[in-house]
PASEDO-693763 format. One record per residue (C-alpha): x, y, z. Coordinates in Angstrom, 1 decimal. Example, Ala and Ser with C-alpha at 12.3 -4.5 7.8 and 13.67 -1.06 7.14 Angstrom:
REM residues 2
<xx=12.3; yy=-4.5; zz=7.8>
<xx=13.7; yy=-1.1; zz=7.1>
//
This chain:
REM residues 312
<xx=-22.4; yy=4.3; zz=13.5>
<xx=-20.7; yy=4.1; zz=16.9>
<xx=-16.9; yy=3.7; zz=17.1>
<xx=-15.4; yy=1.1; zz=19.4>
<xx=-13.0; yy=3.3; zz=21.4>
<xx=-11.2; yy=0.3; zz=22.9>
<xx=-10.3; yy=-1.3; zz=19.5>
<xx=-9.3; yy=2.2; zz=18.2>
<xx=-6.9; yy=2.6; zz=21.1>
<xx=-5.4; yy=-0.8; zz=20.5>
<xx=-5.0; yy=0.1; zz=16.8>
<xx=-3.1; yy=3.2; zz=17.7>
<xx=-0.9; yy=1.2; zz=20.1>
<xx=0.0; yy=-1.4; zz=17.5>
<xx=0.7; yy=1.3; zz=14.9>
<xx=3.1; yy=3.0; zz=17.3>
<xx=4.8; yy=-0.3; zz=18.2>
<xx=5.2; yy=-1.1; zz=14.5>
<xx=6.9; yy=2.3; zz=13.8>
<xx=9.3; yy=1.7; zz=16.7>
<xx=10.1; yy=-1.8; zz=15.6>
<xx=10.6; yy=-0.7; zz=12.0>
<xx=13.0; yy=1.9; zz=13.3>
<xx=15.2; yy=-0.6; zz=15.1>
<xx=15.0; yy=-3.0; zz=12.2>
<xx=16.2; yy=-0.2; zz=9.9>
<xx=19.1; yy=0.5; zz=12.3>
<xx=20.1; yy=-3.2; zz=12.2>
<xx=19.9; yy=-3.3; zz=8.4>
<xx=22.0; yy=-0.1; zz=8.1>
<xx=24.6; yy=-1.7; zz=10.5>
<xx=24.7; yy=-4.7; zz=8.3>
<xx=25.3; yy=-2.6; zz=5.2>
<xx=28.0; yy=-0.6; zz=6.9>
<xx=29.9; yy=-3.5; zz=8.4>
<xx=29.5; yy=-6.1; zz=5.5>
<xx=32.5; yy=-6.8; zz=3.4>
<xx=32.1; yy=-6.4; zz=-0.4>
<xx=33.5; yy=-9.9; zz=-1.0>
<xx=32.1; yy=-13.1; zz=0.3>
<xx=33.1; yy=-14.1; zz=3.8>
<xx=35.7; yy=-16.7; zz=4.2>
<xx=34.8; yy=-20.1; zz=5.5>
<xx=35.9; yy=-20.9; zz=9.1>
<xx=37.3; yy=-24.3; zz=8.0>
<xx=38.5; yy=-25.6; zz=4.7>
<xx=36.8; yy=-28.5; zz=3.2>
<xx=38.6; yy=-31.6; zz=4.3>
<xx=40.0; yy=-33.5; zz=1.3>
<xx=38.6; yy=-36.9; zz=0.6>
<xx=40.7; yy=-39.9; zz=0.2>
<xx=40.9; yy=-43.7; zz=-0.4>
<xx=40.8; yy=-45.9; zz=2.6>
<xx=42.7; yy=-49.1; zz=3.2>
<xx=39.7; yy=-51.2; zz=2.1>
<xx=39.6; yy=-49.3; zz=-1.2>
<xx=36.5; yy=-47.2; zz=-0.4>
<xx=36.4; yy=-43.5; zz=-1.0>
<xx=35.6; yy=-41.2; zz=1.9>
<xx=34.3; yy=-37.8; zz=0.8>
<xx=35.5; yy=-34.6; zz=2.4>
<xx=33.6; yy=-32.8; zz=5.1>
<xx=31.8; yy=-29.7; zz=3.9>
<xx=31.4; yy=-26.9; zz=6.4>
<xx=29.1; yy=-24.0; zz=6.3>
<xx=30.5; yy=-20.5; zz=6.0>
<xx=30.8; yy=-18.6; zz=9.3>
<xx=28.2; yy=-16.0; zz=9.8>
<xx=29.7; yy=-12.6; zz=10.2>
<xx=28.6; yy=-10.1; zz=12.7>
<xx=27.1; yy=-8.0; zz=9.9>
<xx=25.0; yy=-11.0; zz=8.7>
<xx=23.7; yy=-11.7; zz=12.2>
<xx=22.7; yy=-8.0; zz=12.5>
<xx=20.9; yy=-8.3; zz=9.2>
<xx=19.0; yy=-11.4; zz=10.2>
<xx=18.0; yy=-9.8; zz=13.4>
<xx=16.7; yy=-6.8; zz=11.4>
<xx=14.7; yy=-9.1; zz=9.1>
<xx=13.1; yy=-10.8; zz=12.2>
<xx=12.1; yy=-7.4; zz=13.6>
<xx=10.9; yy=-6.4; zz=10.2>
<xx=8.5; yy=-9.4; zz=10.1>
<xx=7.3; yy=-8.6; zz=13.6>
<xx=6.7; yy=-5.0; zz=12.7>
<xx=4.7; yy=-6.1; zz=9.7>
<xx=2.4; yy=-8.3; zz=11.8>
<xx=1.7; yy=-5.4; zz=14.2>
<xx=1.2; yy=-3.0; zz=11.3>
<xx=-1.4; yy=-5.4; zz=9.8>
<xx=-3.0; yy=-5.8; zz=13.2>
<xx=-3.4; yy=-2.0; zz=13.5>
<xx=-5.3; yy=-1.8; zz=10.3>
<xx=-7.5; yy=-4.7; zz=11.1>
<xx=-8.3; yy=-3.2; zz=14.6>
<xx=-9.1; yy=0.2; zz=13.0>
<xx=-11.5; yy=-1.5; zz=10.6>
<xx=-13.3; yy=-3.4; zz=13.4>
<xx=-13.4; yy=-0.2; zz=15.5>
<xx=-15.1; yy=1.8; zz=12.7>
<xx=-16.9; yy=-1.0; zz=11.0>
<xx=-15.7; yy=0.1; zz=7.6>
<xx=-12.7; yy=-0.2; zz=5.3>
<xx=-9.7; yy=1.2; zz=7.3>
<xx=-8.5; yy=3.6; zz=4.6>
<xx=-10.9; yy=6.5; zz=4.7>
<xx=-8.4; yy=9.3; zz=5.5>
<xx=-4.8; yy=10.2; zz=4.9>
<xx=-3.6; yy=8.5; zz=8.1>
<xx=-5.2; yy=5.2; zz=7.2>
<xx=-4.4; yy=5.5; zz=3.5>
<xx=-0.7; yy=6.0; zz=4.4>
<xx=-0.8; yy=3.1; zz=6.8>
<xx=-2.1; yy=0.7; zz=4.1>
<xx=0.4; yy=2.2; zz=1.6>
<xx=3.4; yy=1.6; zz=3.8>
<xx=2.3; yy=-1.9; zz=4.8>
<xx=2.1; yy=-2.8; zz=1.1>
<xx=5.7; yy=-1.5; zz=0.7>
<xx=6.9; yy=-3.5; zz=3.7>
<xx=5.3; yy=-6.7; zz=2.5>
<xx=6.7; yy=-6.2; zz=-1.0>
<xx=10.1; yy=-5.7; zz=0.5>
<xx=9.9; yy=-8.9; zz=2.6>
<xx=8.8; yy=-10.9; zz=-0.4>
<xx=11.6; yy=-9.6; zz=-2.6>
<xx=14.2; yy=-10.0; zz=0.2>
<xx=13.5; yy=-13.8; zz=0.1>
<xx=14.0; yy=-13.9; zz=-3.7>
<xx=17.0; yy=-11.6; zz=-4.1>
<xx=20.3; yy=-11.2; zz=-2.2>
<xx=19.4; yy=-7.6; zz=-1.1>
<xx=18.7; yy=-7.9; zz=2.6>
<xx=21.3; yy=-5.2; zz=3.4>
<xx=19.1; yy=-2.7; zz=1.5>
<xx=16.4; yy=-3.0; zz=4.1>
<xx=17.5; yy=0.2; zz=5.8>
<xx=17.1; yy=2.2; zz=2.6>
<xx=13.5; yy=0.8; zz=2.3>
<xx=12.5; yy=1.1; zz=5.9>
<xx=13.8; yy=4.7; zz=6.5>
<xx=11.3; yy=6.3; zz=4.2>
<xx=8.6; yy=4.0; zz=5.5>
<xx=9.4; yy=5.0; zz=9.1>
<xx=9.3; yy=8.7; zz=8.1>
<xx=6.0; yy=8.3; zz=6.3>
<xx=4.4; yy=6.4; zz=9.2>
<xx=5.8; yy=8.9; zz=11.8>
<xx=4.2; yy=11.8; zz=9.8>
<xx=1.0; yy=9.7; zz=9.5>
<xx=0.8; yy=9.1; zz=13.2>
<xx=1.5; yy=12.7; zz=14.2>
<xx=0.8; yy=15.3; zz=11.6>
<xx=-1.8; yy=13.4; zz=9.6>
<xx=-3.4; yy=11.4; zz=12.4>
<xx=-7.2; yy=11.3; zz=12.5>
<xx=-9.4; yy=9.8; zz=15.2>
<xx=-11.3; yy=6.7; zz=14.3>
<xx=-14.7; yy=7.9; zz=13.0>
<xx=-17.1; yy=7.2; zz=10.2>
<xx=-16.2; yy=8.5; zz=6.8>
<xx=-17.8; yy=11.5; zz=5.2>
<xx=-20.9; yy=10.8; zz=3.0>
<xx=-19.1; yy=11.1; zz=-0.4>
<xx=-16.8; yy=8.2; zz=0.7>
<xx=-19.6; yy=5.9; zz=1.9>
<xx=-19.4; yy=3.8; zz=-1.2>
<xx=-18.2; yy=0.3; zz=-2.1>
<xx=-15.7; yy=2.0; zz=-4.4>
<xx=-13.8; yy=3.1; zz=-1.3>
<xx=-13.0; yy=-0.5; zz=-0.7>
<xx=-12.0; yy=-1.2; zz=-4.4>
<xx=-10.4; yy=2.0; zz=-5.7>
<xx=-8.6; yy=3.4; zz=-2.7>
<xx=-7.2; yy=0.0; zz=-1.6>
<xx=-5.9; yy=-0.8; zz=-5.1>
<xx=-4.3; yy=2.6; zz=-5.5>
<xx=-2.8; yy=2.5; zz=-2.1>
<xx=-1.4; yy=-1.0; zz=-2.4>
<xx=0.0; yy=-0.3; zz=-5.9>
<xx=1.6; yy=2.9; zz=-4.7>
<xx=3.2; yy=1.1; zz=-1.7>
<xx=4.6; yy=-1.6; zz=-4.0>
<xx=6.0; yy=1.1; zz=-6.3>
<xx=8.0; yy=2.5; zz=-3.4>
<xx=10.3; yy=-0.5; zz=-3.5>
<xx=11.3; yy=-0.3; zz=-7.2>
<xx=11.7; yy=3.5; zz=-6.8>
<xx=14.3; yy=3.0; zz=-4.0>
<xx=15.9; yy=0.2; zz=-6.0>
<xx=16.3; yy=2.4; zz=-9.1>
<xx=17.9; yy=5.2; zz=-7.1>
<xx=20.4; yy=2.7; zz=-5.6>
<xx=21.0; yy=1.3; zz=-9.1>
<xx=22.0; yy=4.8; zz=-10.2>
<xx=24.4; yy=5.1; zz=-7.3>
<xx=25.9; yy=1.6; zz=-7.8>
<xx=26.4; yy=2.1; zz=-11.5>
<xx=28.1; yy=5.4; zz=-11.0>
<xx=31.3; yy=3.4; zz=-10.2>
<xx=32.2; yy=5.3; zz=-7.0>
<xx=34.0; yy=3.3; zz=-4.4>
<xx=31.6; yy=4.5; zz=-1.6>
<xx=28.8; yy=2.5; zz=-3.1>
<xx=30.7; yy=-0.8; zz=-3.7>
<xx=28.9; yy=-2.5; zz=-0.8>
<xx=25.6; yy=-2.2; zz=-2.6>
<xx=24.3; yy=-5.4; zz=-4.3>
<xx=25.2; yy=-5.8; zz=-8.0>
<xx=23.6; yy=-3.4; zz=-10.4>
<xx=22.0; yy=-6.3; zz=-12.3>
<xx=20.3; yy=-7.5; zz=-9.1>
<xx=18.9; yy=-4.0; zz=-8.4>
<xx=17.8; yy=-3.6; zz=-12.0>
<xx=15.9; yy=-6.9; zz=-11.9>
<xx=14.3; yy=-6.1; zz=-8.5>
<xx=13.1; yy=-2.8; zz=-9.8>
<xx=11.7; yy=-4.2; zz=-13.0>
<xx=9.9; yy=-7.2; zz=-11.6>
<xx=8.2; yy=-5.3; zz=-8.8>
<xx=7.1; yy=-2.5; zz=-11.2>
<xx=5.7; yy=-5.2; zz=-13.6>
<xx=3.6; yy=-6.5; zz=-10.7>
<xx=2.5; yy=-3.0; zz=-9.5>
<xx=1.7; yy=-1.4; zz=-12.8>
<xx=-1.4; yy=-3.4; zz=-13.7>
<xx=-2.7; yy=-2.7; zz=-10.2>
<xx=-2.1; yy=1.0; zz=-10.6>
<xx=-3.9; yy=0.9; zz=-13.9>
<xx=-6.9; yy=-0.9; zz=-12.4>
<xx=-7.0; yy=1.7; zz=-9.6>
<xx=-7.1; yy=4.6; zz=-12.1>
<xx=-9.9; yy=2.9; zz=-14.1>
<xx=-11.9; yy=2.2; zz=-10.9>
<xx=-11.4; yy=5.8; zz=-9.8>
<xx=-12.8; yy=7.0; zz=-13.2>
<xx=-15.9; yy=4.8; zz=-12.8>
<xx=-16.4; yy=6.1; zz=-9.2>
<xx=-16.0; yy=9.7; zz=-10.4>
<xx=-18.7; yy=9.2; zz=-13.0>
<xx=-21.0; yy=7.8; zz=-10.3>
<xx=-20.3; yy=10.5; zz=-7.8>
<xx=-19.5; yy=13.6; zz=-9.9>
<xx=-21.1; yy=12.9; zz=-13.2>
<xx=-17.9; yy=12.6; zz=-15.3>
<xx=-15.2; yy=10.0; zz=-15.8>
<xx=-12.4; yy=12.5; zz=-15.9>
<xx=-12.2; yy=16.2; zz=-14.9>
<xx=-8.5; yy=16.9; zz=-14.9>
<xx=-8.5; yy=17.3; zz=-11.1>
<xx=-4.9; yy=17.8; zz=-9.9>
<xx=-4.7; yy=14.3; zz=-8.4>
<xx=-6.2; yy=12.7; zz=-11.5>
<xx=-3.7; yy=14.6; zz=-13.7>
<xx=-0.6; yy=13.8; zz=-11.7>
<xx=-1.7; yy=10.1; zz=-11.4>
<xx=-2.2; yy=9.9; zz=-15.2>
<xx=1.3; yy=11.5; zz=-15.7>
<xx=2.8; yy=9.0; zz=-13.3>
<xx=1.1; yy=6.2; zz=-15.2>
<xx=2.5; yy=7.4; zz=-18.5>
<xx=6.0; yy=7.6; zz=-17.0>
<xx=5.8; yy=4.1; zz=-15.5>
<xx=4.6; yy=2.8; zz=-18.9>
<xx=7.6; yy=4.5; zz=-20.5>
<xx=9.9; yy=2.8; zz=-17.9>
<xx=8.5; yy=-0.6; zz=-18.7>
<xx=8.9; yy=0.1; zz=-22.4>
<xx=12.4; yy=1.4; zz=-21.9>
<xx=13.4; yy=-1.6; zz=-19.8>
<xx=12.2; yy=-3.9; zz=-22.5>
<xx=14.2; yy=-2.0; zz=-25.2>
<xx=17.8; yy=-2.9; zz=-25.4>
<xx=19.0; yy=0.6; zz=-26.1>
<xx=17.3; yy=2.1; zz=-23.1>
<xx=18.2; yy=-0.4; zz=-20.4>
<xx=20.4; yy=0.4; zz=-17.5>
<xx=20.8; yy=4.0; zz=-16.3>
<xx=18.3; yy=5.6; zz=-18.7>
<xx=15.5; yy=3.2; zz=-17.6>
<xx=16.5; yy=3.7; zz=-13.9>
<xx=16.3; yy=7.5; zz=-14.4>
<xx=12.8; yy=7.2; zz=-15.8>
<xx=11.7; yy=4.9; zz=-12.9>
<xx=13.2; yy=7.3; zz=-10.4>
<xx=11.3; yy=10.2; zz=-11.9>
<xx=8.0; yy=8.2; zz=-11.8>
<xx=8.7; yy=7.4; zz=-8.1>
<xx=9.2; yy=11.2; zz=-7.4>
<xx=5.9; yy=11.9; zz=-9.1>
<xx=4.2; yy=9.3; zz=-6.9>
<xx=5.6; yy=10.9; zz=-3.7>
<xx=4.6; yy=14.4; zz=-5.0>
<xx=1.1; yy=13.2; zz=-5.7>
<xx=0.9; yy=11.6; zz=-2.2>
<xx=1.9; yy=14.7; zz=-0.3>
<xx=1.7; yy=17.9; zz=-2.3>
<xx=-1.5; yy=17.2; zz=-4.2>
<xx=-3.3; yy=15.6; zz=-1.3>
<xx=-2.3; yy=18.1; zz=1.4>
<xx=-1.5; yy=21.4; zz=-0.3>
<xx=-3.5; yy=21.9; zz=-3.5>
<xx=-7.3; yy=22.3; zz=-3.7>
<xx=-9.3; yy=19.8; zz=-5.6>
<xx=-11.9; yy=17.1; zz=-5.3>
<xx=-9.3; yy=14.7; zz=-4.0>
<xx=-7.8; yy=17.2; zz=-1.5>
<xx=-7.1; yy=16.0; zz=2.0>
<xx=-5.9; yy=19.4; zz=3.2>
<xx=-8.2; yy=19.1; zz=6.2>
<xx=-6.4; yy=15.8; zz=7.2>
<xx=-9.7; yy=14.0; zz=7.6>
//
């Protein structure tokens, strides 16, 4: 089928703009983390004391809002840019889909774009529920690196997918695996930061409380793990249809299964009193490392049925 070159070009432009905006948002987030004080900022004015008037009525004191520090303003600017970047990022995927008239995750460039978008959206949702905005730089830096590599080294022109991928399972399996992997990026970063925070070193005192990082990692993993499981099951069904077997111990299948086992171990450890805290965080960090290893080394270096060494 023909490719709409105009829409494909717009897709590339919005992708590049999203990377640039994420970069500046990450800088603002990191500035907030660097300049923020560990303790709460003092209020500009004290609350005026109430008192009894001449007529016997009680006048309550005037409550003032805390003054926004420079670091907080930088963080809010970073969050605004983060949202703008996510909108452009989503637009790039939609435009690529319309340009090729297929699901826009048929190669490593598109797969990585969907994965990183899932990570960004997950971060924005969690940033509204937890006081962790200053961690945005730690989340966006790996996303910017992944997107930069995707837009340069792994970039592929908009084109129809190869015949083996022309299946409705491309829409189901690849999208679910990509989204769940992107969501798992956030708890992976949170667990690494939890290990740093719980080390007790003074240089990490500005990080959010270890309990907040632990809950953030656990809740996002609880959400992503069922998706990851569904993605593996859908992949097995697609493999039986395409290759005549549900499981063949292909390198990507094997590492994905090992990652699944480790994530299951993390959730079990997190639910067990004796394994909470640092032991559980170490398990989740290891699972995150396996996910990154599967994304790059298995896809781009090894030879297998899932190999994308040709970057196509």
